[in-house]
N, C-alpha and C positions, 0 to 999 in steps of 0.2 A: 679672860681671853677665850675666844672661840676659834677652833681649828676646823677648817672646811675639808671634809673627806671627799665629798662630791658636790659640785656646784648646782646640780639640777639643770632644768632646761633654760631658765631665765630668772636667776635670783639676783636681786640688787639690794643695796642699802637705800632706804628712802625715809623721808620724814614728811612734813606737810607742805614742802616745796619752798621755792625762793621767789616770792612776789616782789614787785618793785623794780624788776629789771627788763620788763617786756619792751620798753622803749629802746633797749639796746639789743633786742632780738633774742633775749634769753627766756626760754620757756619757764613757766612757773614749776611744772613738774610735780614731784612728790607722789605719795601713794595714790594709786588709781581710785581706791576706795578710802577716802580720808576718814570716814566714820569708823570703819573696821580697824584702821590703824590707831585712831584715838582710843577706842575701847580697849584694844590689846594693851596699849601703854598704861591706861588707867588700872587695868587688872594686875599689873606688876608694880604699881606705885610710881610710875614715871610721869613726867609732864606729858601732855597729850601730843606735843610736837617732837618728842624724842625720836631719834633714829632707830629704825627697826628693819627687819628683812621682809622684802616682798618676793614671793615665789609665784611662778606661773607654770601651770600644767604639770610639771614634774618638779618636786621639791628637792632640797639639798640634804646631805648627810653631814652632821656636825658633832663635834666633841667639845664639851665644856670643861675647861681646866679647873675652874672653881665651882663650888656649890652655888647655885643661883635659882632664881624664880623666873619662870617664863610663862607666856600665854600666847595662844595663837587664835586668830579669828579669820573668817572668810569662807572660801569654798570647801567642799567635802574631800579633803585629801586623806589618803592612807597615811597615818602617822604613828611612829613607835618611839617609846622611851626605853631603850634596852630591849627586853623581851615583852614589854607591856604596851598596850595601846596608850597613846598620848591624847588625853581628852582635850577638847578645844573649848574656847569661850570661858576659861577659868584659869586662875593661877595654878601652876604645877611646879613642884620642887624637882630640880635636877641635881643629883649628887656630884661632887667633884669627880671628874673623869667620865661622867655620864655621856652616853651617845644618844642623839636624836636623829631619826631618819624619816623624811617625808617621801612618800612614793608619788604615784600619779593621782591627779585630781579625778575623783569619781563623780563629782558634780561641781559645776562652776568652773572657774579658770584660775583664780588667784586666791592667795591667803597671805596673812601678815603675822610675823613672829616677833614678839617683843620680849626683851630680856631686861630684868631689873637693872637700872643704871643706864640703859640705852647703849647703842653701838657708838663707841667713842671715836669716830673718824673725824678728820679735820673739817671745819666749816669752810665753805667756799661760797662767797656772796651771800653769807648769812644762813646757809642751809647745808645739811649733810646729804641731801638727796643726790643720787646718781643721775647725771645728765649724759647718757651714753652716746648720743649722737655728737655731742661736743667733746666728749672724752674727759669730763671733770666731775668732781663731787663723788660722794660715796667712797667705795674702795677702788682707788686708781681709775675712777671714771668708767668702770666696766662691770659686767656681770661677774659673779663669783666663780672660782674654779678651785680644783683640788690643790691643797697646800696653802691657801690664803689663811691669814690669821687676823682676826678682828678683835680689837681691844674693846672692853666694856667699862662703863662708869660704875661708880659705887651704888649699891642699892639704897633707896630712900629710907627714911625713918618709918614710913608706912610698911615697906616691904619686909623689913627685918622681923617683926613679930609674926607675920604671916608665914615666912620661911621657917621660923622656929617652931611654929605650931605644926606645920607639915612634917618637920623633921621627927616629931614625936607621934606621928599619926601613921596608921597602916595604909592610908591613902596617899597617892602621889600628888593628887590635886584636891582642891577644895570641893565640898559638897555642893556649893552654890556656884552659879555661873551667870554671865551676862551675854545674851545673844544680840549683836548689833542689829540684826534684821527685825527684832521685835520693837525697836525704838521708833516712835512715830507711827504714822498711819500708812501702811504699805499699799501699793497699787496691786491690782489683781496679777496673778502669775502671768508672765509673758508680756506685761504692759509697762510702758514708761510714759509718764505724764509730761506734756510739753506745751509750750506757749508759742503763739505765732511769732515768727522772726521779723527782723527789720524789712526784709524784701518779700514778705508774704504776698503782698498785693501784686508783685510781678508775675505770679503764677496764675495760670488760667483756672477757671472754676473746676474743671475736671481734675487737674493736678492737686488742687487744694482738697477736693473730696477724697482722692486716692490716698493722700498722705495720712489722713486721720481714720480712714475706713478700711484699708487693706493691709495685710501683713507684709513684713520685709524679713529677709534672712541675712545673717552675717556671712560674709564671704571669707575666703582664706586670707584676704588682706585685712588683718585685724591685729593691732598691736597697741602699745601704750599711747601712740599718737592719735589713733582713732579707729573706728569700725567702718569699713566699707560695706554697704548694704546692697542687696539686690531685690528687686520687686518691680512694681509698675513704674514706668518711666515718668518722671515729673518734668514737665516742660513749662517754660515761661510763656505768658500770653503772646509775647512778641520778642524777637531777638533783643537782648539787652547785654550791656557790658557795665561792669562797676569798677570803681577805683578800689584798690585793696583797703580793707577796713579791719578794725579790731575784731578778734574772735575770742571766745571763752570756752572753757570746758562745758560740754553738753550742746554746743551750737551744732545745728544740722545744716551743712552746706550741700548745694546741689551743683556738681560740675556739669559740663556740656553733655556727658553721657546720660544725664537724667536720673542717675542712681545716687541716692543720698549718702553722705559721709557724716558720721557723728564723731565729733572731736572729743578726745580724752585729755588727760593731764599733760602729756608730753607733746601737745599740739604745737603748731606754729603760732606765732604771735599775731600775725595778720593774715587775711585771706581775701582772695579776689572772686570767690564764687558766691552767688546769692544765698542768703541765710533764710531758709524757709521756716525754721523753728529753732527753739532752744529747749533742751530737756531740763525739767525742774531739778534743782540741786539735790533734793531728797531722793531722786531716782538715779543719780549717777552711780551709786554703788551697784545697782542692778546691771548697768552697762559693763562694769568691771568684771562681772562673772560670765558674760556672754562669750561663746566660742564659735568658731566656724560651723555653720549649719544651723545654729540656734535661730529661732524665729522671735520676732517682737512686733508689737503694735504700738502706735502712738495714740495717746488719749489727750484730747485738747482740754487744757485748764487755763484759767486766767492768771495773770501775774499776782493778783491779790490772793488767790488760792495757793499758789506756789509759796508765797510768803507765810501764809497760815500753816502750811505743812512743815515748812522749815522751822518755824517757831515752835510748833508742837514737838518735833523731833528733838530740838535743843532743850526743851523743857523736860522731856523724858531723860535726856542725858544728864541734866542737872540733878535729877532724882538719883541716878546711878552714882554720881559723884558724892552726893550726900550720904547715900547708903554705904559706900566704900569707906568714907571718912569715919563713920560710926563704928566700923568693924574693929578698928584699933584705937578707938577713943580719941 
């Protein structure tokens, strides 16, 4: 059981989302950076889709009633386990009654905290993710606050020997680590790779050039639903209207203002603005760490290249799984 002393700025229970319900208007949701969530869960012996905590900008303060194994991945948060630093990207033992405190994000915007056994909140439509706009899933369909208590599942057979080894070690965490951002082939700093969208041809030559050649900045209107950007206005070659159509995470829409919007995991299920581009799946984790004022550029790639990048990242993740399995035989 976890007791919440402080909820942080925006801390929610998430997993990898609830696909299969978009026709009913239910967003897929889930962790904004699914890769970081998957790695954090693997590091404590959970299934990759186990429920964990997602924190934004300012983290929570928690007390663990039972001894457990935890791992956190993502942005550069100030984090403490009692009086010690809480290392990230690796399994860490927390003693019974131990307190963990996350401060402000020093770099990036979000991080994910996995606990051995997972956060054991009820399944809603097949997922434990919080859908805050609809008020269901996670813990009472909302962000965490002081006084909340979160049940945890039992640690896996993999986690138990790791926990035992750390119990007899002077270290709180393992000497080895796995950094999600090292998996696959990363784009240059400040760059996200994208493909032309279904309505690319609607835009004039100047708007097309601007989209891939000039920088944009994230505005204050940035949340789990999407990132509103500011930069050169992108205009269609002639006035056009479209019937609402399906959208996905990473889709870049252009509303009448001409300022693009990049959709994230809590996006709507359909949209009526032209889709100038779609960010490659391997670069959506970078979007998760952007905060107001941050700049980014779009780099054009083909769909085939996006597939190759995704396969390469998953191949790296398979190596991580195999290495972790060997640790405990």
